[in-house]
C-alpha positions, 0 to 999 in steps of 0.5 A: 839235291845235290846236298841231299844226295851225297848225305843219302849215300854217306848214311848208307841205311837201306832206308837211304840207298832205296831213296838214293837210288830212287832220285838218280834219274831226277830231272825237270820232267820227273819234279813235275811228275812229283808235284803232280802226284803230291797233288793227288796223294795229299791234297785231293786224297788227304783223307786216304793219305794224311800228311797232317798229324791231327788227320790220322785216327780219331785225332781227326776230330776228337783232339783236333783243336788241342793238339794244334794248339799243342804244336802252337804251344811248342813254337811260341815257347822258342820264339817262333810264330806259325801264323803266315806260313804256307802250312798248318803246324802239325804238317809233316814239314813243319815238324821236322824243321822245328825239330832241326830248329831244337837241334841246331839251338841245342848246338848252338848252346853247347858250343857256347858253354851253356849247359842250363840252356842245353837241358832246356832244349833237350827235355823239350826236344824229347817231349815233342818227340814223344807228344807229336813227331815220332807217332806221326812221322812212323805212322806216316809211311803207313798210308795205302797211296805211300806205300804204292808211291816209288818215291814217296814211299821211300822218302817217308821211310827215310824220315820214319828211319831218322826219327826212330833212331832219334827216339832210341837215342833219346829213350822216348818211347812215342805215342803211337798214332793209328793210321786212319783206312780209306774204309773207315768213316770220318768223324764229324768235326765240332769246330764251335769250340776251336777258338777259345780253346786253342788259344787256351791250349797254347798258352798253356804248353807256352808256360810249360815249356817256360816253366822247365827253362826257369826250373 
């Protein structure tokens, strides 16, 4: 947090300054309250305040397996294994960390003069933005619970702003995700096809990214 606050102030955008101001009263009691609110909003209230990409709109039932498999394929293509981590691969924190990993990898390749590797990572990064992170991050601040919360609304507005800036920089038009409103009835989830489909689709995404690398 000591590192985050100066960065927020340095950025000096309306989103970063709103979050900076909201975090000025940070103390142990404040953190405990945030933890409690997180459980209420995103665990107990996950249907109304989705923090997982596949819980938005019709993705909840129709394409959950394929979306999770696609994410696993991205991670696997860059030598990352999502098994054993405390969150699902479509949690906003996991997707943000993967994008940060790609940025760091791209920077390292630039510094070592590996231009071909830079282009590979850059192409994968733009694809990940377009097909996963961007639409998700832009939709996340729209849920009722996030909008009403005095801290989390600033957190996710800031995240959304950073991702939107990345899209503009890369010329990416993200696939839109529709927020699943509280009054909508959830669809039934068909779990009978998850196993085989997930493995097959994840392998397909990994192979696609490997083709980018080879080509």
